[in-house]
N, C-alpha and C positions, 0 to 999 in steps of 0.2 A: 413493551415497545415505546414506544414515542407517541400518547394520542395527536388526536386530526387539529384538536386545537396548541398546540404545543408542534405546529407543524418545523419542520426543519428543510431548509435548503443547502443543494452544495455550486459551489464556485469556486470560479481561480482565485486566488489572494489576490487584493487590489492592492497595488503601491500606500496608496493611502491609508487603509485599515488599522486601527488600530489592536497591537497583538500582545501589548505593555501587563493587560492582567489574566492570560491567562496565563493558567498555573494544572499542567500535568502529575505533581507530587515526583516525574522527573526531570530534575537537574536539566540536564543535557539537553535533552527535547524541549525543555522549553527557552533553554538558551539560544537553541539552533531556532526555534521558531521566533521569538524575538529579535532575533540579529542577524538570522544567515538564512532565511529562506528569503526573502525579499531583493537579497543582492543576488541570491543563486537564483533567483527566476527573472529577474529586470535587468540585471547590469551581467551577468556572467551565461548566461542562455541556458542552464546544466541539469534542472531540474523543475518543474514545477510542481506548486503548494497549492493543495484545493483543500477548502476549509468548508465546516458545518457551521451555516447560523441560522439562530436560532431567537426570536426577541431581541435582533441586532444584535445580536455577538456573538463572538465566534465560539463556540465548545468545541469545539475541534480539528485537529487536521491532518495534512497526508500530503505528500510529496513522491514525487515519483520522476522516474525520467528512461529515458531510452534504453536500450544495453545490449548487450550482445551475450553470449555462452556456447560452447561446442556439446555436443552432443553427448560427449563421454564424458561428462560432470551430471549425466543424467541418469538416475536410476536404469540399470536394464533393459525393464521391461519397456520405459517411458521412449527408450533411445533407437528402436526398431523401425528400418526403414528411413530415418532422419539422416540428411546427407551429412557427412564431415567437414563441413565447415563452419563459420558463428551461424548464430538463429539467433534472432531477432525476437529481443524479448522487451516489455515492461516491466521494472525493478519501482516498484515500494522500496524506497527509504529509509521511511520516518511515518509514524503514524503515533496521535494521542488525544485524549481528547480531554479536557478540561477537569479537571478535582470535582467541579460542585456538579455534574451533570454523566460521571461514570457509571455505567453499567445501565443505560439506555438502549442502551441500540446504536448507539450515533458512529465507534469503531465500526463496525456491522454495512454500517449506511455509509459512510466515506471509503470503505474498500470495497462493496459491490456498484458504488459510484466509479469504481477502479478497473472492475473486472470487463462492466461495458465500454469502459475504453480500452481494454487489449483488444477486445472485440471490435472493438471499430477500427486499432489499428490496426488489425487481421488483415479486415477487409479492404484496407485503404494500401498501405505499403509492407504489408506482412509483422506476424507475432506468433511465437507457440506457444508463451505462456506468461505468467505471472512469476515473478523471482522477488521474493521479499528477502531483506534482509533484519528477523528474526532477533531483538535481546533475549538474550535465557531462557529469561523470567516470560516471552509471552509463544516460544516454542507451539505450548499443550494449544493454545488458543490458537494458531493456526494449523495443527493436526489435526485438530477438530474441526477442520472446515475444508479438508483433506491434498492439504501443503505437505510435500515432502521433502527430505532435508537432502540437499547435493551439498559437492564438492566441489568447492570455486574455489579458483586461485585470487586472493586480496593480497591488499596488505596488513602488516602490522598495525593495531590502530594505538602500541605504548601501551602504559597500566589500564585503559580501561577492556571491558569484558568483549571477542571477539563478536560481530552478531553472526547470527547464524541463518545460510541461506536456505531457503525453503524454495517449493518449484511448484506451482500447479499450471497443470498442459489447456491450452485453451483449447481444445475440443471436451473436456470435463468441463469449464468454463460456458462453454455452447451450449451443452446438453445440459444441463443446468437452469439455466436462461429461457432454453425449450422448452421448461420444465413450469415455468411460472419461480421457480426456485433461486437458488445457487448455492454455493458447494456448502451447506447447514449454515450461511448468514444470516435466513430468517429470524433463527432462532437469537434470545434477548442475549448478550452475553454478560 
């Protein structure tokens, strides 16, 4: 994990923030962050990006938006007693950590902040859980945190690999946070 002298702050992306030096090792995530995160947030209002700041620089980012899903898209165990109309969710669309800071728990800190946001959404407007659009190479990471694969209807991405939708119920998030944990998120990644 990060030491106390290397404090990290999580905050919303600012329109004047310098994103040009960010490199995660994934060209698609880097391109999104450098070119589209700002316009999606400030011009189109279709998602909000949060950044991890350490020593004045951006060390990671996570992009979220509100969304909905149908109960029948959930595994049978999770859909019991849920209504048959669209359920409000928080969607994690993108998560990346700068190559220089990978393996220090920054991704987990960003995700934890969004789980806290999901709890706030639950209390303010309703939220049944968090859905992540996991890249195939990130499925094990999210599975280890308690996310379960769900079948969602989505558009094709052409020649790019399809993200895998994974769901974490709000009850599981609330229970873990109440215990002072998060779904396995306190561990180093």
